[in-house]
C-alpha positions in Angstrom: 0.0 0.0 0.0 1.2 3.5 -0.8 0.3 4.7 2.7 3.0 2.5 4.2 5.7 3.4 1.6 8.7 4.9 3.5 8.5 8.0 1.3 4.7 8.6 1.7 3.4 11.5 3.8 1.9 9.1 6.3 5.2 7.3 6.9 7.1 10.6 7.2 4.5 11.8 9.7 4.9 8.6 11.8 8.7 8.9 11.7 8.5 12.5 12.8 6.1 11.7 15.6 8.4 8.9 16.8 11.4 11.3 16.8 9.5 13.8 19.0 8.3 11.1 21.3 11.9 9.9 21.7 12.9 13.5 22.4 10.2 13.9 25.0 11.1 10.8 26.8 14.8 11.7 26.8 14.0 15.1 28.2 12.0 13.5 31.1 14.8 11.0 31.8 17.6 13.6 31.9 15.5 16.0 33.9 15.0 13.6 36.9 17.8 15.2 38.9 16.0 18.5 38.7 19.0 20.8 38.2 19.7 19.2 34.9 16.3 20.3 33.4 17.8 23.4 31.7 20.6 21.5 30.0 18.1 18.8 29.0 15.7 21.3 27.6 18.4 23.1 25.6 19.7 19.8 24.2 16.2 18.6 23.3 15.5 21.9 21.6 18.8 21.7 19.7 17.8 18.4 18.2 14.1 19.5 17.7 15.1 22.6 15.7 17.5 20.5 13.7 14.7 18.1 12.9 12.5 21.1 11.7 15.4 22.3 9.5 15.8 18.7 8.3 19.4 18.4 9.6 19.0 15.6 12.3 19.2 12.0 11.0 19.9 10.8 14.5 18.6 11.7 17.9 20.8 10.7 20.9 24.3 11.7 19.7 23.5 15.3 19.0 21.4 15.5 22.1 24.3 14.2 24.3 26.7 16.7 22.7 24.3 19.6 23.2 23.6 18.5 26.8 27.3 18.6 27.6 27.8 21.9 25.8 24.9 23.6 27.6 25.3 21.9 31.0 27.0 24.7 32.9 24.9 27.6 31.6 21.7 25.6 31.6 22.2 24.5 35.2 22.8 28.2 36.3 19.6 29.3 34.5 17.7 26.3 36.0 18.8 27.3 39.6 17.7 30.9 38.9 14.3 29.8 37.8 14.0 27.5 40.7 14.5 30.4 43.1 12.0 32.5 41.2 9.4 29.7 41.3 10.0 29.0 45.0 9.5 32.7 45.8 6.3 32.9 43.8 5.0 29.6 45.4 5.8 31.0 48.9 3.9 34.2 48.1 1.0 32.2 46.8 0.8 30.1 49.9 1.0 33.1 52.2 -1.7 34.9 50.3 -4.0 31.9 50.4 -3.7 31.9 54.2 -4.8 35.5 54.5 -8.3 36.9 54.6 -9.8 37.2 51.1 -10.0 41.0 50.8 -9.9 42.8 47.5 -6.2 43.6 48.0 -5.3 40.0 48.7 -7.3 38.9 45.6 -5.4 41.4 43.5 -2.1 40.3 44.9 -3.0 36.6 44.3 -3.9 37.4 40.7 -0.6 39.3 40.3 1.4 36.3 41.6 -0.5 34.0 39.2 0.3 36.3 36.2 3.9 36.4 37.2 4.0 32.6 37.5 2.4 32.4 34.0 5.0 34.8 32.5 7.9 32.9 34.3 6.8 29.6 32.8 6.3 31.1 29.4 9.8 32.7 29.6 11.3 29.3 30.5 9.9 27.9 27.2 12.0 30.5 25.3 15.1 30.7 27.5 16.5 27.3 26.8 15.8 27.3 23.0 17.6 30.7 22.9 20.5 29.2 24.9 20.5 26.2 22.4 20.6 28.4 19.3 22.9 31.3 20.2 26.1 31.9 22.2 25.0 34.5 24.7 25.5 35.4 28.3 22.8 34.5 30.8 21.6 38.1 30.9 21.4 38.2 27.1 19.7 34.9 26.9 16.9 36.1 29.3 16.6 39.5 27.6 16.3 37.9 24.1 13.9 35.2 25.4 11.6 37.9 26.7 11.5 39.5 23.3 10.8 36.2 21.5 8.1 35.3 24.1 6.3 38.6 23.6 6.5 38.2 19.8 5.1 34.7 19.8 3.0 34.8 23.0 -0.2 32.9 21.6 1.9 29.9 20.5 3.9 30.0 23.7 0.7 29.8 25.7 -0.5 26.9 23.6 2.6 24.9 24.5 2.4 26.0 28.1 -1.3 25.0 28.5 -0.5 21.6 26.9 2.3 21.0 29.5 0.3 22.3 32.5 -2.9 20.6 31.3 -1.1 17.3 30.9 0.3 17.6 34.4 -3.1 18.4 36.0 -4.8 15.6 34.0 -2.1 13.1 35.2 -2.6 14.2 38.8 -6.4 13.8 38.6 -6.4 10.6 36.6 -3.2 8.6 37.3 -4.3 5.9 34.9 -3.6 8.2 31.9 0.0 8.9 33.0 1.6 6.6 30.3 -0.3 8.5 27.6 0.6 11.9 29.0 4.2 10.8 29.4 4.5 9.7 25.7 2.6 12.5 24.0 2.5 15.8 26.0 6.3 16.3 26.1 6.5 15.4 22.5 3.8 17.9 21.5 5.5 20.7 23.5 8.9 20.0 21.9 7.3 19.9 18.5 5.4 23.1 18.9 8.3 25.0 20.4 10.7 23.6 17.8 8.6 24.8 14.9 7.9 28.1 16.5 11.6 28.7 17.3 12.9 27.8 13.9 10.5 30.3 12.3 11.3 33.0 14.9 15.1 32.5 14.9 15.3 32.5 11.1 15.2 36.3 11.3 18.3 36.4 13.6 20.6 33.5 12.8 21.2 34.2 9.1 18.9 31.5 7.8 16.6 33.9 6.0 19.5 35.5 4.1 20.9 32.1 3.1 17.5 30.9 1.9 17.1 34.1 -0.1 20.6 33.8 -1.6 19.9 30.1 -2.5 16.5 31.0 -4.1 18.1 33.9 -6.1 20.9 31.6 -7.3 18.5 28.9 -8.3 16.3 31.4 -10.2 19.3 32.8 -12.0 20.6 29.3 -12.9 17.2 28.3 -14.2 17.0 31.5 -16.4 20.5 31.2 -17.8 22.4 28.1 -16.6 25.2 28.6 -19.1 25.7 32.2 -18.1 25.6 31.3 -14.4 28.4 28.8 -14.9 30.6 31.1 -16.9 30.3 34.0 -14.6 31.4 32.0 -11.6 28.2 32.4 -9.6 28.5 31.9 -5.9 27.5 28.6 -4.5 24.7 28.3 -1.9 25.9 28.9 1.7 
């Protein structure tokens, strides 16, 4: 059947889904110590973005290399976010113990919004770390800009992750399904979004334009293009 042909769209979709499921499971495995979550996220996003750019024939080897490359900086950023989350959680707990006046409700809503923004920022910090060589301050600054520019898609990935966690807490029997598919969906969504967003900053757009211009010139006059020593695609 054509549907099961290795080159068919259905087969390509299955291969792609399996790659992201593998990435999601690897991320969960390497995040077990807690402080390694940032390095694992950066490594997973490195491979995920390579898959979206059709540059990743294998999964684990580039993941392991990216994990080692980003371990120190990713761990430092993870500890920073852990402190922020702990501070917000403590504020939330204290506010819940107080009388529900209008001021307390407003402060509780503020803490919730800050927690939402922090979680959204985390979805961009580690892809930014994975793609660019920046200081921690630059990573956070650039991630804020990317998050604001792609906030709807960021919220979609965030709600999928949080929703999966809540669903697994309420219905433990669906934990295997959540474990396989939710991390894979989050990695896939963020990989596609990041590749499109980063194309404006990493030179990919210029390379694609140069390749398209060269191809068009070659199609119009291949003999002239060869004789004039046209530049090769980057």
